[in-house]
N, C-alpha and C positions, 0 to 999 in steps of 0.2 A: 416182221412188224414189231418196231417198239411201243410198250406202253405209252408210252407219254413223254415228252421233251419238256413239259412242264409237270413236275412232283412240287408240291408247295407242302411244305409243310407247316402250317399255325402253332406255334409255341410261345409259351412263357411258362417258366416255374411257379410262379405266382399264380393262385386260384383266383377265382373269382373278378378276373380281368377282361371278362366277353370274350373268349378264345373260342369255346366251344359255339357259341351266339356268331360269331366275326365267320369261322369253319364253315357252321350252316347255310347262312344268310346269303355268304358270299358263294360257294359252288350254285344256291339257288339263281343267285342274279345271274353270276356266269351262263347256266343253261337256258337262263329264260332269254340271254342274249346270243341263245342259238348254239354255244357250244357243247359239247358232251363232256360230263364230268361225272368222276368216281369220287366218292367220298368213303374215307377211311377211318371208323369210328377207333381211335389207336389209346384213349385215356379209358381206363377200369372204371370210370362212374360210370358210362355207358350215356351219356346226357344226351350226346350228337342221334345215339340211334332212337331214343327216346323222342327228342324233338323231331325228328321223321317219322314217326309212326309206329317206327320198325320192329313187332312183336317177334317174329319167326327167327331166333336168332341160333337154329342148332349150327351152323355153320358161322364162324365169328372170325374177326382177328386175333382171338386165341388159339383154335383149333389149328388158322393159319401158320402161324410162326412154329405153333409146335410140331407141325408137321401131319395132321390126322383129318384137314381139310386143303384141298385144292383151290387157289384161288377165284376160278370159275365157279365152282359152286357156293362160295361164299357170298357171291355178289347177288343183289336184291335192288330190282326198281324199288322206286317212291313214287311220291305223287306228282314230283314234280318232273314232268317231261325231259327227257336228257340227262336226268339225273340219277345214276346209280347207287348204292350203297354196301361197304361192307360193315356190317354191325361188331357191336363188340358184347362181353359179358362181363361179369366181375370179376370169374378167372383170372383175367388176362393180370388183374394184379400179382398172380402167383408167380407171373413171368420173371418178374424181376431178378427174382434168388434162381428161377429153373434155368434162366438161360446164362447164368455165370459158368454154368457145365459145359453149355453145347459148343461145337465146333464151328467158327465163325459165327458166334453170337450177337456178333453188332451188324453182321447184316442178313439175319433170317427175315427181315422185313422185305429187304431188298431181291432178296433170291425170291421169296414167294410169288411177290408182285410181279416178277420180271416173268413168271407163264402166265399173266394174263392173255388170253386170245385175243380182247376187242380192243380195239385202240379208243383212248380218250385223249381230248385236248385238253384237258387239264385233271389232276388227279388232287386233291386236298386231304392231309391228313392231321386229322385233329389228334395232336399231342397230350399226353400227361400232366398234370401241373406240376412237374419233376425236372430234375435232371439225371434222371439214371438210366437205366438200360434199354426202358420202350424208347424215350426222347432221344437216345443215340441211335437206336436203330432207325425211327423216323430220318431224322439228318442223315444218317447214311445210304436212305436211299433219295433223299430228294434233292431238287436241282436249285432249290432255293427256302428261303425261309420269308415268314410273316409274322410280324411280332404285333400284335394286339395290346397296348400300353393305358392303363387308366390311368387315367389323370388325377394323381392325387402324389401325396409327396415323395413316399420311398421308390417311385415311378423309376427313375434313373439307376438309383443303386440295385436294382434285382435288374434291369437291363446289361449292367456293365457284367453282372456275373455271364448271365445268358451268351453274352456277346465270348467274352472267354471260350466258353463252351463250345459256341461256335466254331469259333480258329481253330478248336482243338481239334475238333471232327473235318475240319477241312485240312489241316495238317497231317491228319494220322489214317482218316476214312474215306473221305470224301472231297477231294479237290477238286473237284467242279461246281461244289453248294457254293452258292452266294447269296446275300440279302435279297431278298424282294422286296421289302419295303417294312415301314411303322405303322401303324394306324391307329391314333389315339381314338379313345373307348371311352363311354359313360361321363362324357362333358358335361359338365351343368355350368351353362352360361351366366345362371345366378351366381353363384361361387368364382371369389377371385383366385381360389388355390388353383380350379382348373386352367383358367388363363395364365395364370404363372409358371406352369407346369409344360403345359402346351409350347410354350415360348421358350424354355429352358430345351427342351427335348428336340424343338426346333435348331435352336443357337447350335446345339453340342451335333447332330444327326444331320439337317442340312436338309438335301433334296430326297435321304433315303424316306423323311416321314410325308407320307400321306397327304395331300389338300384335304380330304376328306374327313371329315371328324365327325363319330357316330354318338350322339346326345344320350344322355339318361333318360331312359324312354320305359313307360308301363307298358306301354302293346308290347315290347319287346320281350320283357320280362315276361308277359300272360301267355304270349305265343305258345314255347316250350311243351303248356300243359293242357294243349288240345294238341298236341303230334303235329306241330306244325310250322314250319320260317315263319320269320315276319312278314314276308314277303307275299304270303298267301291269307295270313291271319288279317291282317290290316294294311295294304297296301299302300295306304296315303300315310301312315301315319311318318313322324319323322326318321324313326329310324330304319324303318323300309326305304325311304327315299334315300339314306346315308347309304346302305349296304347296297344301292341299285351305280348310286354314283361312284361307291369304292370301287365297286365291278368294272365300270365303265373306265374310273381313270388306270387300273391298272389293264386293262385292253389297247389304252393307249400308250400305256408305259411297255409294253410288250411290243406293239408293232413300229413303237420308234426304238427300240433295242433290236428289230430284226434284220 
């Protein structure tokens, strides 16, 4: 049985756009909708692991691609029912250099997670904020890419660079890779620029852009310091409601495509 037909890489080479927050809370919301979900922390900063309160990182995504851990032993349960996780450690940053000398260097993650025995309905990979070998590994393993995009001036410029990388991976490494969608994050309704950027992105990418917009919300920023997704930290806050709506929209998208 295959690991999953839905492996979503959450990617943006620009930091501070809500990438990890989106990965954690989308995974949590999908699990709350009754789906079995595996979240893979593939960012050396380890913020997704911290944000879900994972302390034991003996087996992790670095030891996984280095070959010193098996995928099944790297999986941990989380405080969220139906959500499991493979955490990471800062050592993963060394993998950018180490992978260059390994055979099948672009496929180390895909090969490792293909051995997971438990089937998941969704696998979500939190990519690092770069377009290096780790992100290429994630894109080579994924079936689709979800791009969190902050509503700021240079958003489209960075997005075009990411799109070129996705096209290159599709052409050379993973012909099945598709765009899952673009989600606008850190939207400030009081800021005219946010509205302008949102309109520009929708003009350029049309239906690829989710209707759901994630607002700038202090509760979303506070939640990781408590080791909790914002959906557990404060279910009723605007950020939680936005991620619940995003999960619902993604599920409708998947049902329509089936």
